[in-house]
N, C-alpha and C positions, 0 to 999 in steps of 0.2 A: 549414575543418572540422577539419583536423589540429591546428591550434593550439588550437582549442576543446577537442578531446578530450585533448590534452596538458595543457592547463590543468586540466581536470577531474581527470585522474589525479594530477597534482601535488598538487592540493588534497586529494584523497581520502587519499592516502598520507601526508600530513603530520599527520593527526589520528588519535588512537587510536580503534579501533572495537571492538565487542563480540566479534568472532570472530577466530580465528587467521588465516584466509585473507582475501583481499581481499573487500570487500563487493560486492554486485551493483550494477552501474552500468547504468542504463537511459538510452539516448541517443536523442533525437529530433533527427536531424541538422540542423545549422544553426539550431536553435531553443532547445532546453533539454536538461538531463540531470538525473537524480536518483538517489538511492541510499537505502538503509535500513540500520539495524543488523541484525545476525544474532544472535539470542539463543543462548546456550550450549545445546547439545542439539538444535539445529535446523539444517537445511540448505535450500538453495534450488536451483531449476532453471529456466533459461530455456527449455530444450528441452521440458520437460513443459508449461510455460505456453503455449508457442507452439501446441501441439496443440489448445488450447482457446480460442485467440484472446485470451490474456491476456498481460500484460507480464512477470509474474514469479509464481512460486509457491514457498511455503515449506511445509515439513512436518517433523515430528520425524525425527531422524536414523534412517536405515534405512528410512524410509517412501517411498511414492510417491503421486502425486496420487490415483489410483483406490483405493488400499487403506488409506491412513491414515485414522484416525477423525477427525482434525482436519487441516485445511489452512488456510493463509493465502495469499490471492492478491492481486495488484495489477493494477489496470487504470486507465484514465482515463475519466472521465465525459464530458468534452468534449475534443476534440483541437485545435481551432482556438482563437483567442481566445474565451474564454467570454463570451457576451453576457448570459446570465441571472445571477440572483443565486444565492449559495450556498444560501439557504433554498429557492429554486425548484428548484435542481438536486437537493437532498435530497428534496424532495417528489415530484419526477418519478421518482426512484429507488424511493421507497416505493410510489407508485402503480403502477409497473411490476411490482414484486414482488407487490402485492396482486391484480393481474390473474391471476397464476398461483396464488396462495394467498389467497382472499378472507378467511380467518379470521386472517391474519397480524397480529400485534401489533408495532408499532414504538414503542419507548420511547426518549426522549432520555436519554443517559447523560452523565456528567461529561466535559468535553473533555480531551483528552490534550495536554499541553504538549510541543512539539517542541524538542529540545535546541538547535537553531540559531535559535529564535524562532518565534513564532506558535503556533497550536494547531489540532488536528484536531477537527472536530465529530463526535460519536459517536452512533450509533443502534444499539439492540439489537433484533433481530428474533427472534420466537418464534411458534410455531403454523403453520409452513410445512407444506404437504401433502407435501413431499419429505422423507423420513426422513433423507436426507443433510444436511439443514439443520435439525436439531433446535433449534439456537440459532446465531445469527450476530451478530457485532459488525461494524459498518461505520464506518470512519474516512474522513471527507471532508476532504482537504487542499487548500485553495484557493490557486492561483497565477494570475498574470495570463494565462498561456497555456493553462492546463488545470486541471482538478480531478482530483487523484490520489485514487483510491478503493482502500483497503486493507480486505479482508474476511476476518474469521476465521469459519470455518464448521465446525461439529462435528456428528457423528452421536451422540456420547456426552457428555451434559452433566455426567457425573460428573467429568470432567477439566477442566471449564470454568475454574476458578480458575487453574490452571497455564497453560492455553492462553491465557487472557486476559493473563496476565503476559508471555508471549512476544509477543503482539499489541502490547501497550503498548511493549515494548522495540523492536520493529520500527518502530512509528510514531514513538516518541521519537527514534530514530536517523535519521529522514528528513532528507536534505539535498538542496536544490534549487539548480541553477545555470542561469543563462542569460547571455547576452552582457553584461547590465547588472550582473552580480554583481561587487561591488567587490573581492572577495578572489581573483579569478582571477590566477594566476601569469603567464599569457600571455593578453593581450587577444584577443578575437575579431576577425576581419578582415571 
């Protein structure tokens, strides 16, 4: 595991990133790791994410999860080797959200191209019963071992355009590594 983590860090710090400080690295020991870009004017917290059972949360600088009008959070839709299809996983997510908000609308949006290759499937939600979710954008990023879910959620849709640009930067900056990744500086054991 140490060599895998060292390889991930070596690769991360050899490529320019959007933020001045090191990007967030999510590690699933002995399986995979991934990171995201951090847009200017935004920060992230593992500690606040952990309080809500999430992997990572982003918010505008100076904000916190509970008080920011807009947050972007990261989780995983499946944790073991994903056996379903991506469209099935997306539909399950929509169905689950509609159980809590029957009037929820889910629209397909243009995919976001990830800088290292591939793309994220995007859905836009509106009509939630929860005022904290006036509008949401969901990015589904499929990998062999998991589907990474990035969610932009806002209480104030007047800032949607700028918030969505931050969401795009986070998703575009996604990098995923596992023991099969050819660019590892140190191979897994």
